[in-house]
C-alpha positions, 0 to 999 in steps of 0.5 A: 499500500502506498505511503498514503494508506495504512492496512490493517488486519485484524484476527477475530476471537478464537483465531477464527477469522480475519478481516483485512481493511484498506485505509486510503488517505490519512489526511482527507476523509478516509475510504475504508474499503474491507473484506468481511467474512460472516459473524456466525463465522467468528464464534461471537455472542455479544455484538454492539451497533454504533451509530451517531446519536443512538436513536435511529440507525444502531437501535434498529440494526441491534433489533434485527440482529437480536431477532435474526441472532435470537437461534445462533446465540447472538445478542445485540445492543447499541450506542452512539458517538454523540448521543443526547443520553436518555433519548428514547428510540425515534417514533419512526424507527419504532413504527418502521420496526413494527411495520416489518413485523418486529415485536418487542420480545424478551431480549429484544425490548427496543421500544424501551431503548434510550440512548448511551454513549459508546464506552470502554465498558460496552468494548470490554463486554462486547466481541465485535461493535459494528459502525453503521458507516465508514466514518463511525468505524474510522471514529471509533479506531480514533477514539479507542485504538487499542480495541481496534481488533474488535472494530468493524463496519456494516457491509454498506454505509447505512445513510441516516433517516434522523428527521426524515418521513417514515418513508425513509426509515422504511429503506433505512430498515431495509438496508440495515436488514440486508446488512445483518443478514449478510454479517450474520450469513443469513441468505438475503431473499 
């Protein structure tokens, strides 16, 4: 790789997988090109999704992962990089989840979600922490470099629906669901 880039190789728990990321341009807005294997290959138990405010994308991703991961032993939580601590999940996120058939059940009580910041304690408790976008990934990497081996990013950047209509939230949830299925190694239909 050129002098303007950085190549990262991350080994996951029990040496079960390797992620190779090429981070281009450390001086401008970085571009991350990442090769990932499905999370099911990593023998993970607990994952955390991270977005900006922890009221839309990351709680929806955690709700999806909790539903889809229930039978394979994966649980998910969420956090934000710059949350308004204690803020509820957005109303449109709840509507989108409900319309898509997600129901709050034990182990997936997304209706009670309150925004929290990403902390060292969360990083310690989780096997993998997934940024919703490359920008979230890079911010986490800068803030918590000693936890780089636990950091990853969604297969595709998920646009922020904050302040938009329900159609944008529905589209966002569809993209999140596709990404979570890819991460968990579940066929997208």
